[in-house]
Every structure is written in C-alpha cells, then in structure tokens.
TORLOKE-787989 format. One line per field, with one value per residue (C-alpha): residue in one letter; y, x, z. Coordinates in pm, whole numbers, plus 32768, in hexadecimal, padded with zeros to 4 digits. Layout:
aa: A:...
yy: Y:...
xx: X:...
zz: Z:...
! end
This chain:
aa: X:X:X:X:X:X:X:X:X:X:X:X:X:X:X:X:X:X:X:X:X:X:X:X:X:X:X:X:X:X:X:X:X:X:X:X:X:X:X:X:X:X:X:X:X:X:X:X:X:X:X:X:X:X:X:X:X:X:X:X:X:X:X:X:X:X:X:X:X:X:X:X:X:X:X:X:X:X:X:X:X:X:X:X:X:X:X:X:X:X:X:X:X:X:X:X:X:X:X:X:X:X:X:X:X:X:X:X:X:X:X:X:X:X:X:X:X:X:X:X:X:X:X:X:X:X:X:X:X:X:X:X:X:X:X:X:X:X:X:X:X:X:X:X:X:X:X:X:X:X:X:X:X:X:X:X:X:X:X:X:X:X:X:X:X:X:X:X:X:X:X:X:X:X:X:X:X:X:X:X:X:X:X:X:X:X:X:X:X:X:X:X:X:X:X:X:X:X:X:X:X:X:X:X:X:X:X:X:X:X:X:X:X:X:X:X:X:X:X:X:X:X:X:X:X:X:X:X:X:X:X:X:X:X:X:X:X:X:X:X:X:X:X:X:X:X:X:X:X:X:X:X:X:X:X:X:X:X:X:X:X:X:X:X:X:X:X:X:X:X:X:X:X:X:X:X:X:X:X:X:X:X:X:X:X:X:X:X:X:X:X:X:X:X:X:X:X:X:X:X:X:X:X:X:X:X:X:X:X:X:X:X:X:X:X:X:X:X:X:X:X:X:X:X:X:X:X:X:X:X:X:X:X:X:X:X:X:X:X:X:X:X:X:X:X:X:X:X:X:X:X:X:X:X:X:X:X:X:X:X:X:X:X:X:X:X:X:X:X:X:X:X:X:X:X:X:X:X:X:X:X:X:X:X:X:X:X:X:X:X:X:X:X:X:X:X:X:X:X:X:X:X:X:X:X:X:X:X:X:X:X
yy: 6F0E:6DE7:6D5E:6D9C:6DCE:6D9A:6E2D:6D66:6CD5:6D9D:6CDA:6CFB:6BFB:6BC9:6BEC:6B13:6B00:6A41:6952:696E:69F3:6B07:6B34:6C68:6D30:6E6C:6ECD:6EED:7064:704A:6FD9:70B2:71F4:718C:7294:73B6:7491:74ED:764B:75C7:74CC:75DA:76AA:757B:754B:76AC:76A1:7565:75E6:770B:7632:754E:7669:766B:77C6:7853:77B5:7852:79A5:799B:7934:7A50:7B5C:7AD4:7AE4:7C4E:7CA5:7C0D:7CBF:7E0A:7DB7:7DD9:7D6D:7C16:7B3F:7B1A:7A98:799F:7928:78DE:7825:7767:7785:76FE:75D8:7568:75EA:75AF:770E:780C:7759:760E:76A6:7721:75C0:751B:7535:7477:7376:7334:732B:7221:715E:714F:7090:6FAF:7063:70CB:7213:724A:73B2:743D:758A:760C:7758:777C:786D:7912:7837:78B2:7822:78ED:7867:7702:771E:77AF:7693:7593:7629:7623:74B5:7465:74FE:7413:72EB:735F:7386:722C:7193:720F:713B:7035:7122:7178:7031:70D3:720F:727A:735E:73B1:73C2:74FF:75A4:756B:7594:7651:75A0:7609:756E:7426:7417:745B:733D:7254:7291:7268:73C9:741A:74F3:7628:7674:773B:762C:751E:75E8:7618:74A5:744D:752F:7478:732B:73BB:743B:72F0:722D:7315:72D5:715D:713B:71FD:7122:6FEE:7078:70D7:6F96:704F:6FD0:70CE:70E1:7173:71EC:71A9:72C3:72F8:71E8:72CB:72E2:719E:70C8:71B9:71A7:702A:7018:70F1:701A:6ED4:6F5F:6FC7:6E72:6DC6:6EA4:6E9B:6D7A:6C50:6C2E:6C9E:6D63:6ED2:6F6D:6F36:6F83:6FD4:6F12:6FBF:6EA3:6F77:6F52:6E13:6DBA:6DD8:6C73:6BE6:6CEA:6C7D:6B12:6B6E:6C3F:6B21:6A3E:6B4B:6B79:6A03:69EB:6B07:6A9A:6BC5:6BF5:6CA3:6DB3:6DF4:6EED:6E92:6FAD:6FD1:711D:7291:7321:7279:73AB:7442:72F7:72BD:7421:7422:72CF:7348:7493:73FB:72C3:71AD:707D:70D2:7045:702C:6EF5:6EEC:6ECF:6EFA:6D87:6D3D:6E16:6D6A:6C13:6C66:6D0D:6BD5:6AF6:6BC6:6B87:6A10:6A20:6AE6:69FE:68CE:696A:6A0D:6960:6A67:6B6D:6C60:6D2C:6E3C:6E61:6FD5:6FCE:7052:6F2E:6E63:6D2F:6D13:6D39:6C2C:6B52:6B6D:6B16:69DE:6970:69A1:68C7:67C1:67B5:67BC:6909:69C8:6B23:6BC1:6B1C:6C1C:6BEC:6C7A:6DD8:6E97:7012:7123:72A0:736A:73DF:72D1:7169:715E:703E:6F73:6FEC:6FE0:6E98:6DEB:6E71:6E07:6CA4:6CA0:6CE9:6DCF:6F1F:7077:71C4:72AE:73F3:7519:764C:779C:790F:7942:7A0B:7913:77DD:7871:77B7:7672:76DD:773F:75E0:7543:760D:75B5:7448:742F:74CD:73F6:729E:71EC:7200:7264:73A3:7307:71DA:72B7:738E:725E:71C2:7302:732A:71C6:7201:7342:7289:716A:7259:730E:71C2:7165:72A3
xx: ADE1:AD48:ACE4:ADD3:ACE8:AD84:ACB6:ACD0:ABE5:AACC:AABA:AB19:AC14:ACA6:AE1D:AF0F:AECB:AF4A:AE50:AED4:ADBB:ADFC:AD1F:AC41:ABFD:AB2E:ABBF:AD20:AD4D:AEBF:AE5A:AD22:ADE4:AF3D:AF48:AEDD:AFE0:AFB5:AF4A:AE42:ADC5:AD9C:ACD2:ABF4:ABD2:AB53:AA6C:A9BD:A9BC:A8EC:A813:A7D0:A700:A5B3:A54F:A699:A66F:A516:A595:A6C6:A5F8:A505:A614:A6D6:A59B:A565:A6D2:A6C8:A583:A620:A763:A835:A9A5:A994:AA08:AB68:AADF:A9F6:AAFE:ABF9:AB07:A9D1:AA20:AB80:AAF7:A9E7:AA49:AB6A:AB7D:AAC6:AB11:AB94:ACEF:ACD8:AC75:ADAC:AE64:AD4B:AD3D:AEB2:AEA0:AD90:AE41:AF7D:AEBC:AE0E:ACBF:AC12:AB5F:A9FC:A9EF:A89C:A83F:A76F:A6F9:A581:A529:A3E7:A2E3:A304:A380:A4C2:A51D:A4CA:A5A8:A6C7:A6AB:A6AF:A7F0:A894:A839:A8C9:AA0C:AA07:A9DB:AB01:ABD8:AB71:ABD5:AD3B:ADA9:AD34:AD25:ABB9:AAF5:A99B:A8ED:A79C:A676:A519:A3FA:A37E:A4C0:A449:A2D0:A1BD:A12F:9FD1:A007:A089:9F5F:9E69:9F00:9EEC:9D7E:9D20:9CAF:9C82:9DAB:9D73:9E49:9F4B:9F66:9F94:A0AE:A14B:A137:A1D2:A2F2:A309:A31F:A42B:A4F8:A4E6:A53A:A65D:A6F7:A6C1:A739:A875:A8AD:A888:A975:AA79:AA5A:A9E3:A8DC:A7D3:A6E0:A584:A52F:A3E0:A2F3:A196:A090:9FA6:A0A7:A168:A098:A0EB:A25B:A24F:A1B2:A2C8:A3CF:A33D:A335:A4A2:A506:A458:A51A:A673:A693:A68E:A809:A85A:A7BA:A7CE:A68F:A638:A4E2:A4BD:A3E1:A36F:A33A:A273:A157:A096:A072:A1E2:A24F:A13B:A18F:A2FC:A297:A1AB:A2B7:A3B2:A2B2:A26E:A3E2:A40E:A2EA:A36C:A4D5:A579:A640:A59B:A65C:A5D5:A638:A5A1:A558:A472:A3DA:A3E9:A28A:A1DA:A13E:A0D4:A03D:9F74:9EF5:9E80:9DD4:9D1C:9CB5:9C40:9BAE:9C5C:9D16:9E5E:9F70:A069:A0A7:9FF5:A13A:A2AF:A2D3:A200:A2E6:A41D:A383:A334:A485:A53E:A44D:A49F:A611:A5D0:A4FF:A606:A71E:A656:A619:A767:A77B:A682:A68D:A7A3:A75A:A7DA:A785:A755:A747:A7E0:A74E:A86C:A798:A726:A88C:A8FE:A7D8:A83B:A9A4:A93B:A851:A966:AA4A:A93A:A914:AA8F:AA79:ABC1:ABC6:AC1B:AB00:AAAD:A934:A93A:A988:A95D:A927:A915:A90A:AA49:AA89:A9B5:A9ED:AB5F:AB74:AAA4:AB3D:ACAB:AC9F:ABE3:ACD7:AE00:AD76:AD57:ABE5:AB6D:AB19:AAC3:AA6B:A960:AA1F:A92F:A9B4:A93B:A94E:A92F:A7EF:A74C:A792:A715:A5C5:A68F:A763:A631:A5A8:A6F2:A6EC:A581:A5C2:A6DB:A5F2:A4C2:A552:A557:A6B6:A75D:A80A:A851:A8EF:A9CB:AA2E:AA83:AB5D:AC23:AC47:ACC9:ADCC:AE47:AE6D:AF22:B017:B054:B09D:B195:B261
zz: 943C:94F9:93A7:928A:9165:9012:8EF8:8DB7:8CB2:8D4C:8E93:8FFD:9076:91CF:91D4:929B:9410:9538:95D5:9737:9815:9910:9A41:9A45:9B7F:9B6A:9CBD:9C30:9C30:9BDB:9A7D:9A67:9A9F:9A2A:9918:99F9:9A9F:9C0C:9BA1:9AB0:9BB0:9CB7:9BBD:9B7F:9CF7:9D2F:9C02:9C79:9DDD:9D60:9C7D:9DA5:9E3A:9D85:9DF8:9D7F:9C28:9C0B:9C7B:9B9A:9A6B:9AAD:9ABE:9992:98BB:9926:98E6:9789:9739:97A3:96E6:9820:97FE:98A4:9780:980E:995A:98B2:97BB:98CF:99B2:9944:97CE:9801:98CA:97DA:967F:9592:9503:9430:92E9:9268:9251:93B9:9421:938F:94DB:9589:946F:9493:960D:95FF:94EF:95C2:96CF:95CE:95DA:949A:9458:93DD:9363:93C7:932B:944D:93C2:93DD:92C7:9267:91C1:905E:8F17:8F1D:9075:900D:8ED8:8FA6:90A2:8F88:8EFE:9057:9090:8F39:8FBC:90EA:8FFE:8F2B:9062:90DD:8F90:8FAD:90D7:91CD:92F7:92A3:9287:925E:91EE:927B:9230:92A8:91B3:9262:91F2:908E:90AA:915C:928C:9221:90CB:915E:9248:912D:9066:9194:91E5:9078:902C:8EBE:8E65:8D95:8C65:8D2D:8E38:8D30:8C97:8DEC:8E40:8CF0:8D57:8EA4:8DEF:8D0E:8E36:8EF0:8DB5:8D66:8EBD:8EB9:8D53:8DA3:8ED6:8DFA:8CF3:8DF8:8EC2:8FF8:90EC:914D:9271:9248:93A5:944E:94AA:953C:950B:9445:932B:9363:9275:915C:91BC:91CB:9070:8FE2:9091:900B:8EAA:8EC5:8F50:8E2F:8D3F:8DDD:8ED6:8DE9:8DE0:8F44:9061:9002:908E:91FE:9292:9405:94F8:9638:972A:9820:9727:9771:9600:95A2:95E6:950A:9402:9405:93D7:92BE:9213:921C:9174:9070:902C:900A:8F19:8E40:8E52:8EF8:9038:915E:9213:9372:947B:95CC:96C0:97E9:977B:97B8:97AD:98D2:9976:982A:97B4:98EF:9902:9799:97AF:98E6:984E:9706:97AA:96EE:9770:9819:9734:9856:9928:9A78:9B3F:9B0E:9B5B:9A28:9956:99E0:999E:9832:97FA:9867:97A6:9671:96B0:96B8:957C:94BC:952E:94C3:936C:932C:91DA:9168:927F:92D2:9408:94ED:965C:9691:980B:994E:9A0E:9AA0:9ADF:9974:98F7:99EA:9981:9813:9868:9926:980F:970F:97E2:9805:968B:9654:959B:9584:9626:94D7:9416:9304:9335:9498:9518:965B:965B:9760:9758:976A:98CC:996F:99E1:998E:9A85:998E:9847:98A4:9962:984A:9747:981D:981D:96A1:9672:955D:95FA:9574:960F:958A:9553:9526:9475:93F7:944F:95C7:95B5:94C6:9597:96DE:96C7:96BB:97E4:98AE:9875:98E3:9A24:9A60:9A0D:9B0A:9C08:9BBB:9B75:9CC3:9D4B:9C00:9C72:9DC6:9D1C:9C3F:9D69:9E3F:9D30:9CFD:9E77:9E95:9D88:9E27:9F73:9EC5:9E21:9F67:A010:9EFF:9F31
! end
C-alpha cells in the first residue's frame, strides 16, 4: 500500500517509507494502464467509445431497464461489460480478485455495498449487517484503508427529512429513528473497535443536516484517539467551506479529530430543480469556478490543520489533485502522510489513481459490489455521469486510445 498502516495500541501509524519524491504526470498512460492486458484495454476502449455517445447511453439504459423488468436473460452481457468495468463483484468474496489487483499496484480498496434496497426496516437491517462485513474485511489487512456507508441505506429518506425540518415525530417515527441511531452507532463502534476508518457519504441537502448531526455525534464518540469517522463535504454547495471551518473549530473545542472527505457533489440537477419548484434558496454554487475555488481552498485549510484534520480528496479532477500535490510539496509534507488520501471510482480516472500511487501518494478506489440486478441503479448513474460530466467520457476514451497507440508503437 502507499501507506503501510500498522495497527497497534488502537492507533494508526505510518510505516517506513522512502522520502525520495517521484514526479507525477496524469498523461502517463503506461503507468495508468500497466496492469491491463491488451485484450482488457481494448474492451475498455470500446466501452468508453459507446459511453462517449450520449444518445447511445440513453437508448441503452432505456432498453436495459425494460429487459430487467421483463426478466430477459441479459445478466451475462451486463456482467461482462459495464459491471466488469465499474464493480468488483457480486459479493465481498467475488471482489477479492479486484482487491488484490489494486493492492499489487499500491492502490487501496474501499468496498462500497451499492445495493439500493427497499425502504423498510428489514432492508435497513440487512444493509447494516453487510456493511459490518466490509468493516471486518477491512480490519484483516491494510489493502482496505476505509469502509463506507450511506445513511439512506439505513433509514427512510422521509424520516430523515422529517427530522431535518423539525417535524414532531410520532411514536412510530421516534422508534424508527432510535433504530437509525443504533445502526449508525453499531457501524461506527465496530469501526472503532477494529481500527478501521469509515466514510459517511453525503446526500441531498434536504437530509444532509440530519446526516451531519449523526456524523458529528459519532466523531465525538469515537474520534478522540484517532480519526475513525469521516463526514463528507460537497463543495458545490456554497456553505460547505464555512461549514468545514466551523466543524474544525468544534472538533478542536471538544478534543476530537475531524475526518473529512472532500467531493464536488453529485446531485446538482436534482438540487436546483427542487429549490426552484419549492421556492427556496438554491444551495448550489453559482458557477463551477466557484466550486473549484472552494474545493481548493478546502484543501489548503485541511493541510494547514492536519494536526486535527485527516482528509480524503474524492475527486476525478486532475487540477485539484495536482494542486494538492504542489501544496504538499510547498509545506514539505511527505507523499505518504497518513492524514491525506486520494480516492477515485473503480473503472474511472486510472491515470490519476495509478500515477499518484506510483509516486508514493495514498490512493484508494471505491469498489462497488452487489448482485448485478441490485446494483443497476448505481451503474446507470455511472453511465449518465460519464455522459454528463464535461469531457469525462471523452477524457477516458482519449487516454485509452493513447495507450493502445503507444503499445502498438512499441511492438
């Protein structure tokens, strides 16, 4: 792993590292795709070539949804294309090959149980048990530096929203929210006991305050010795930078470490549409430039306060990764500093992940897993994300094309 984490006396410690700095180039496709065979690379090429066509993504998504609804036999096709690209397997055991593959190139794994079940107590309890399994697996070796969960996997969205807006909960709702608190505490306590760091993912603004409150309570319980629980900050929200600053002051006052995952955000269209329809202030930054500015300002703030803040950059933005690298160099921070991680999704931005890891930085990949049919909503979002993020699928396609040309020229 980029950071050798030795678990003893209940604390995370950085293992021995060399201090010699290697240059990082996100254009170096020979490193980015070094572990992919020519056959696998050609499959990736054709997949991104198709995903680069927005109309084709829309059409394919439409027909796959119909096929799944009619129970047509298309699982094999899905599993050997988009599922193979973006998921580790159908279970933790199935994902072991991906975990080892990433570990061999000094990239960690973040097992992400991506099944979106029905909103009922049985489903929430089953999800809790599965996430406990990811924590147990993470505790067994250093190839899984974090676990992760979403509060909406453990609780009804309607219940979280009712709590946020201050509605008086009825007896049944109070019982349900007590169960939510118990589920969240069970996961964070197990992470603390097993010396595993855990991300609480960000979600929509109309339930995020409830999620934040749960995260702060868990930090105050379990982060006094070391950063165990990490909250997520969506920097496309104009209030997030001030919130991060406030949270650091709060952590300092209460004597616990703050864990922070910095992301840009994933619900832009939904957020803007809802704020317009319900006539409240748009929580999203006015421009992408504003988001980029605050994201990089958050990097600076976390670096300046790394005595109390441990953070992860969850981003596919090459400029922000490069910015963090340069600021670390300016502050004479070693690449393997245990307070700093970079993370990207499996199947995307390998030019960032692999080149950072090759230079000694701490890197992990989100590795979604779950039964094919159950993770299709996640895969549809990945396809749509590659289509909608400016230049994302084109960038992936270009990088793979460049590597195929390089390999052909070397023959």
